[in-house]
Each structure stands twice: as structure tokens, then as C-alpha cells.
N, CA and C atoms as an extended XYZ file, in Angstrom:
294
Properties=species:S:1:pos:R:3:atomname:S:1:resname:S:1:resid:I:1 pbc="F F F"
N        98.917       36.371       76.215 N   LEU     1
C        98.639       37.660       76.837 CA  LEU     1
C        97.865       37.395       78.104 C   LEU     1
N        98.357       37.912       79.226 N   THR     2
C        97.704       37.696       80.511 CA  THR     2
C        97.512       39.024       81.229 C   THR     2
N        96.614       39.019       82.198 N   THR     3
C        96.489       40.186       83.057 CA  THR     3
C        97.644       40.158       84.049 C   THR     3
N        97.922       41.296       84.633 N   LEU     4
C        99.009       41.382       85.605 CA  LEU     4
C        98.447       41.300       87.015 C   LEU     4
N        99.203       40.656       87.890 N   ASN     5
C        98.790       40.687       89.291 CA  ASN     5
C        99.257       42.009       89.899 C   ASN     5
N        98.902       42.239       91.130 N   THR     6
C        99.214       43.515       91.773 CA  THR     6
C       100.713       43.769       91.832 C   THR     6
N       101.480       42.747       92.139 N   LYS     7
C       102.939       42.904       92.226 CA  LYS     7
C       103.524       43.286       90.858 C   LYS     7
N       103.066       42.627       89.812 N   GLU     8
C       103.563       42.937       88.464 CA  GLU     8
C       103.156       44.348       88.045 C   GLU     8
N       101.927       44.745       88.359 N   GLN     9
C       101.458       46.093       88.018 CA  GLN     9
C       102.279       47.141       88.754 C   GLN     9
N       102.619       46.854       89.997 N   ARG    10
C       103.446       47.772       90.776 CA  ARG    10
C       104.829       47.914       90.146 C   ARG    10
N       105.399       46.799       89.712 N   THR    11
C       106.708       46.823       89.059 CA  THR    11
C       106.658       47.644       87.776 C   THR    11
N       105.585       47.485       87.004 N   VAL    12
C       105.409       48.288       85.786 CA  VAL    12
C       105.422       49.768       86.140 C   VAL    12
N       104.645       50.140       87.144 N   MET    13
C       104.572       51.554       87.537 CA  MET    13
C       105.933       52.067       88.010 C   MET    13
N       106.669       51.254       88.748 N   GLN    14
C       107.994       51.671       89.213 CA  GLN    14
C       108.932       51.912       88.033 C   GLN    14
N       108.880       51.064       87.030 N   LYS    15
C       109.741       51.229       85.856 CA  LYS    15
C       109.363       52.474       85.065 C   LYS    15
N       108.074       52.748       84.972 N   ILE    16
C       107.603       53.892       84.195 CA  ILE    16
C       107.862       55.214       84.924 C   ILE    16
N       107.736       55.233       86.229 N   MET    17
C       107.816       56.477       86.988 CA  MET    17
C       109.228       57.035       87.126 C   MET    17
N       110.248       56.276       86.782 N   VAL    18
C       111.623       56.764       86.946 CA  VAL    18
C       112.101       57.590       85.754 C   VAL    18
N       111.283       57.713       84.723 N   VAL    19
C       111.684       58.460       83.529 CA  VAL    19
C       110.887       59.755       83.423 C   VAL    19
N       111.303       60.635       82.520 N   ASP    20
C       110.613       61.907       82.360 CA  ASP    20
C       109.211       61.691       81.772 C   ASP    20
N       108.402       62.746       81.794 N   ASP    21
C       106.989       62.651       81.396 CA  ASP    21
C       106.787       62.149       79.973 C   ASP    21
N       107.572       62.641       79.031 N   VAL    22
C       107.408       62.244       77.630 CA  VAL    22
C       107.743       60.758       77.468 C   VAL    22
N       108.859       60.342       78.022 N   THR    23
C       109.255       58.939       77.935 CA  THR    23
C       108.235       58.058       78.640 C   THR    23
N       107.716       58.531       79.759 N   ARG    24
C       106.713       57.782       80.513 CA  ARG    24
C       105.497       57.492       79.637 C   ARG    24
N       105.049       58.504       78.905 N   LEU    25
C       103.897       58.314       78.016 CA  LEU    25
C       104.200       57.319       76.904 C   LEU    25
N       105.393       57.406       76.361 N   LEU    26
C       105.767       56.522       75.259 CA  LEU    26
C       106.045       55.087       75.711 C   LEU    26
N       106.512       54.919       76.944 N   ASP    27
C       106.918       53.597       77.422 CA  ASP    27
C       105.828       52.829       78.161 C   ASP    27
N       104.750       53.472       78.545 N   ALA    28
C       103.730       52.818       79.373 CA  ALA    28
C       103.194       51.545       78.728 C   ALA    28
N       102.820       51.605       77.484 N   LYS    29
C       102.252       50.428       76.816 CA  LYS    29
C       103.293       49.343       76.569 C   LYS    29
N       104.468       49.668       76.020 N   PRO    30
C       105.469       48.614       75.818 CA  PRO    30
C       105.915       47.941       77.121 C   PRO    30
N       106.087       48.710       78.182 N   VAL    31
C       106.509       48.123       79.455 CA  VAL    31
C       105.423       47.193       79.988 C   VAL    31
N       104.176       47.633       79.919 N   THR    32
C       103.066       46.787       80.360 CA  THR    32
C       103.022       45.506       79.548 C   THR    32
N       103.157       45.625       78.235 N   LEU    33
C       103.125       44.439       77.378 CA  LEU    33
C       104.304       43.508       77.646 C   LEU    33
N       105.446       44.064       77.994 N   ALA    34
C       106.611       43.225       78.281 CA  ALA    34
C       106.371       42.326       79.492 C   ALA    34
N       105.489       42.752       80.377 N   TYR    35
C       105.110       41.902       81.510 CA  TYR    35
C       103.932       41.010       81.171 C   TYR    35
N       103.001       41.506       80.373 N   ALA    36
C       101.760       40.771       80.092 CA  ALA    36
C       101.910       39.749       78.965 C   ALA    36
N       102.829       39.975       78.062 N   LEU    37
C       103.002       39.107       76.902 CA  LEU    37
C       104.303       38.315       77.050 C   LEU    37
N       104.171       37.029       77.278 N   LYS    38
C       105.354       36.188       77.497 CA  LYS    38
C       105.713       35.365       76.264 C   LYS    38
N       104.682       34.958       75.514 N   THR    39
C       104.915       34.112       74.343 CA  THR    39
C       104.067       34.582       73.166 C   THR    39
N       104.513       34.239       71.974 N   ILE    40
C       103.751       34.431       70.749 CA  ILE    40
C       103.782       33.088       70.028 C   ILE    40
N       102.598       32.524       69.794 N   ASN    41
C       102.495       31.193       69.176 CA  ASN    41
C       103.383       30.172       69.885 C   ASN    41
N       103.329       30.196       71.205 N   ASP    42
C       104.084       29.273       72.064 CA  ASP    42
C       105.602       29.446       71.984 C   ASP    42
N       106.060       30.573       71.464 N   VAL    43
C       107.498       30.872       71.426 CA  VAL    43
C       107.763       31.986       72.437 C   VAL    43
N       108.666       31.739       73.372 N   ASN    44
C       109.012       32.751       74.374 CA  ASN    44
C       109.625       33.973       73.703 C   ASN    44
N       109.183       35.155       74.155 N   LEU    45
C       109.749       36.388       73.598 CA  LEU    45
C       111.251       36.454       73.820 C   LEU    45
N       111.713       35.945       74.975 N   GLU    46
C       113.153       35.970       75.250 CA  GLU    46
C       113.946       35.229       74.176 C   GLU    46
N       113.332       34.181       73.622 N   ASP    47
C       114.016       33.352       72.628 CA  ASP    47
C       114.172       34.044       71.269 C   ASP    47
N       113.364       35.063       71.015 N   ILE    48
C       113.479       35.758       69.728 CA  ILE    48
C       114.182       37.110       69.858 C   ILE    48
N       114.687       37.398       71.059 N   CYS    49
C       115.444       38.628       71.262 CA  CYS    49
C       116.764       38.516       70.514 C   CYS    49
N       117.073       39.534       69.734 N   GLU    50
C       118.288       39.510       68.923 CA  GLU    50
C       119.512       40.059       69.657 C   GLU    50
N       119.296       40.724       70.794 N   ASP    51
C       120.406       41.294       71.558 CA  ASP    51
C       120.961       40.229       72.491 C   ASP    51
N       122.044       39.602       72.081 N   GLU    52
C       122.625       38.494       72.838 CA  GLU    52
C       123.305       38.941       74.133 C   GLU    52
N       123.518       40.232       74.298 N   GLU    53
C       124.148       40.738       75.511 CA  GLU    53
C       123.169       40.831       76.677 C   GLU    53
N       121.878       40.851       76.387 N   LEU    54
C       120.877       40.951       77.447 CA  LEU    54
C       120.722       39.611       78.141 C   LEU    54
N       120.684       39.650       79.466 N   GLU    55
C       120.531       38.419       80.239 CA  GLU    55
C       119.198       38.363       80.976 C   GLU    55
N       118.684       39.511       81.390 N   ASP    56
C       117.447       39.597       82.148 CA  ASP    56
C       116.235       39.302       81.258 C   ASP    56
N       115.295       38.500       81.738 N   SER    57
C       114.107       38.130       80.962 CA  SER    57
C       113.295       39.350       80.555 C   SER    57
N       113.090       40.274       81.507 N   PHE    58
C       112.330       41.486       81.185 CA  PHE    58
C       113.045       42.295       80.113 C   PHE    58
N       114.336       42.458       80.243 N   ALA    59
C       115.108       43.238       79.270 CA  ALA    59
C       114.987       42.636       77.876 C   ALA    59
N       114.981       41.324       77.798 N   LYS    60
C       114.820       40.660       76.500 CA  LYS    60
C       113.415       40.883       75.939 C   LYS    60
N       112.388       40.753       76.798 N   ARG    61
C       111.010       40.954       76.327 CA  ARG    61
C       110.782       42.397       75.893 C   ARG    61
N       111.275       43.366       76.665 N   ILE    62
C       111.071       44.774       76.297 CA  ILE    62
C       111.820       45.090       75.010 C   ILE    62
N       112.957       44.471       74.800 N   SER    63
C       113.708       44.662       73.560 CA  SER    63
C       112.886       44.200       72.358 C   SER    63
N       112.256       43.045       72.493 N   VAL    64
C       111.420       42.520       71.408 CA  VAL    64
C       110.209       43.434       71.187 C   VAL    64
N       109.537       43.814       72.266 N   ILE    65
C       108.352       44.680       72.150 CA  ILE    65
C       108.722       46.008       71.501 C   ILE    65
N       109.846       46.600       71.901 N   MET    66
C       110.258       47.904       71.362 CA  MET    66
C       110.654       47.822       69.886 C   MET    66
N       110.884       46.617       69.393 N   SER    67
C       111.232       46.477       67.974 CA  SER    67
C       109.994       46.338       67.089 C   SER    67
N       108.815       46.251       67.713 N   LEU    68
C       107.577       46.106       66.950 CA  LEU    68
C       107.083       47.455       66.429 C   LEU    68
N       106.281       47.417       65.390 N   GLN    69
C       105.669       48.625       64.847 CA  GLN    69
C       104.664       49.183       65.856 C   GLN    69
N       104.503       50.494       65.885 N   VAL    70
C       103.602       51.163       66.818 CA  VAL    70
C       102.175       50.625       66.687 C   VAL    70
N       101.724       50.403       65.468 N   GLY    71
C       100.368       49.898       65.254 CA  GLY    71
C       100.144       48.539       65.892 C   GLY    71
N       101.154       47.690       65.838 N   LEU    72
C       101.048       46.363       66.451 CA  LEU    72
C       101.023       46.480       67.972 C   LEU    72
N       101.848       47.360       68.520 N   ILE    73
C       101.844       47.584       69.969 CA  ILE    73
C       100.473       48.095       70.400 C   ILE    73
N        99.908       49.016       69.648 N   GLU    74
C        98.572       49.545       69.968 CA  GLU    74
C        97.529       48.437       69.932 C   GLU    74
N        97.598       47.590       68.936 N   SER    75
C        96.651       46.487       68.801 CA  SER    75
C        96.789       45.491       69.957 C   SER    75
N        98.013       45.152       70.302 N   LEU    76
C        98.249       44.245       71.422 CA  LEU    76
C        97.768       44.862       72.735 C   LEU    76
N        98.001       46.156       72.905 N   PHE    77
C        97.575       46.804       74.143 CA  PHE    77
C        96.055       46.880       74.214 C   PHE    77
N        95.413       47.065       73.083 N   LYS    78
C        93.949       47.063       73.059 CA  LYS    78
C        93.434       45.689       73.500 C   LYS    78
N        94.061       44.640       73.030 N   SER    79
C        93.683       43.285       73.450 CA  SER    79
C        93.909       43.106       74.947 C   SER    79
N        94.992       43.666       75.446 N   TYR    80
C        95.272       43.607       76.882 CA  TYR    80
C        94.179       44.329       77.673 C   TYR    80
N        93.797       45.513       77.219 N   GLU    81
C        92.742       46.266       77.897 CA  GLU    81
C        91.418       45.506       77.881 C   GLU    81
N        91.113       44.845       76.776 N   GLU    82
C        89.889       44.045       76.688 CA  GLU    82
C        89.945       42.868       77.661 C   GLU    82
N        91.109       42.282       77.808 N   LEU    83
C        91.289       41.186       78.755 CA  LEU    83
C        91.082       41.675       80.192 C   LEU    83
N        91.599       42.858       80.503 N   ILE    84
C        91.412       43.454       81.829 CA  ILE    84
C        89.924       43.703       82.079 C   ILE    84
N        89.243       44.249       81.076 N   GLU    85
C        87.819       44.533       81.208 CA  GLU    85
C        87.034       43.240       81.442 C   GLU    85
N        87.348       42.219       80.684 N   LYS    86
C        86.680       40.922       80.842 CA  LYS    86
C        86.953       40.348       82.228 C   LYS    86
N        88.186       40.448       82.671 N   SER    87
C        88.569       39.958       83.988 CA  SER    87
C        87.822       40.712       85.081 C   SER    87
N        87.693       42.011       84.909 N   SER    88
C        86.987       42.832       85.896 CA  SER    88
C        85.516       42.447       85.987 C   SER    88
N        84.928       42.120       84.865 N   LYS    89
C        83.521       41.725       84.864 CA  LYS    89
C        83.327       40.336       85.471 C   LYS    89
N        84.347       39.515       85.389 N   THR    90
C        84.265       38.159       85.932 CA  THR    90
C        84.209       38.181       87.451 C   THR    90
N        84.960       39.079       88.060 N   PHE    91
C        85.031       39.168       89.510 CA  PHE    91
C        84.380       40.450       89.986 C   PHE    91
N        83.125       40.356       90.356 N   GLU    92
C        82.405       41.484       90.923 CA  GLU    92
C        82.726       41.577       92.408 C   GLU    92
N        82.531       42.750       92.997 N   VAL    93
C        82.807       42.954       94.410 CA  VAL    93
C        82.018       41.965       95.268 C   VAL    93
N        80.766       41.726       94.918 N   ASP    94
C        79.937       40.799       95.687 CA  ASP    94
C        80.497       39.377       95.665 C   ASP    94
N        81.189       39.019       94.599 N   ASP    95
C        81.788       37.688       94.499 CA  ASP    95
C        82.917       37.495       95.507 C   ASP    95
N        83.539       38.589       95.896 N   LEU    96
C        84.686       38.517       96.792 CA  LEU    96
C        84.290       38.483       98.256 C   LEU    96
N        83.044       38.824       98.545 N   LYS    97
C        82.570       38.800       99.932 CA  LYS    97
C        82.432       37.358      100.404 C   LYS    97
N        82.860       37.124      101.627 N   ALA    98
C        82.804       35.754      102.169 CA  ALA    98
C        81.433       35.422      102.719 C   ALA    98
């Protein structure tokens, strides 16, 4: 589980914003996790995707994430939020000043 860079976060927002409001609310966490979570126990998510017709890495990861139970997605997203918070505390504004 990793934090997203600005480009990845922008891509997440672009994917979420093209759908209606209800879908947007339901998809925000899985889409974010599909970018932030690449492996589980050193196994690539793409490798455990059961849909053999999918070729795109993101499509494979989102397929795997969408097959998880809601509680697990919530737990993973909570871990992601904690990672973001920790990352934010690591880099204070004063640290970025030259």
C-alpha cells in the first residue's frame, strides 16, 4: 500500500468524476485502492485477477478490489488514510522551504 503522487491522484479523480453521484460515492475508495495497492504478500493484484479478457493493469486491479468484501475495502482504505496522514506529518511546509 503506497500513497499516490499528484499525477495518480488526478487520474483517480478523473475516473471517479465521469460517473453519476451515487456511483462516484461507491467507487471512490475502490478506485483509489486500485492505484494505491499493487501487491498483497508480494503477489501482484493483476496476477490474481480472474477475468482473463482484461489486459489493462488498472482494469485487472480494480476487478480484484471490486471482488473484495466491503469491510475489507473499508479496512484497507483506513490503512491508506493513515499512511497519508503519516506522510503528511513527515513533510511539513517548513521542510520544503529551501
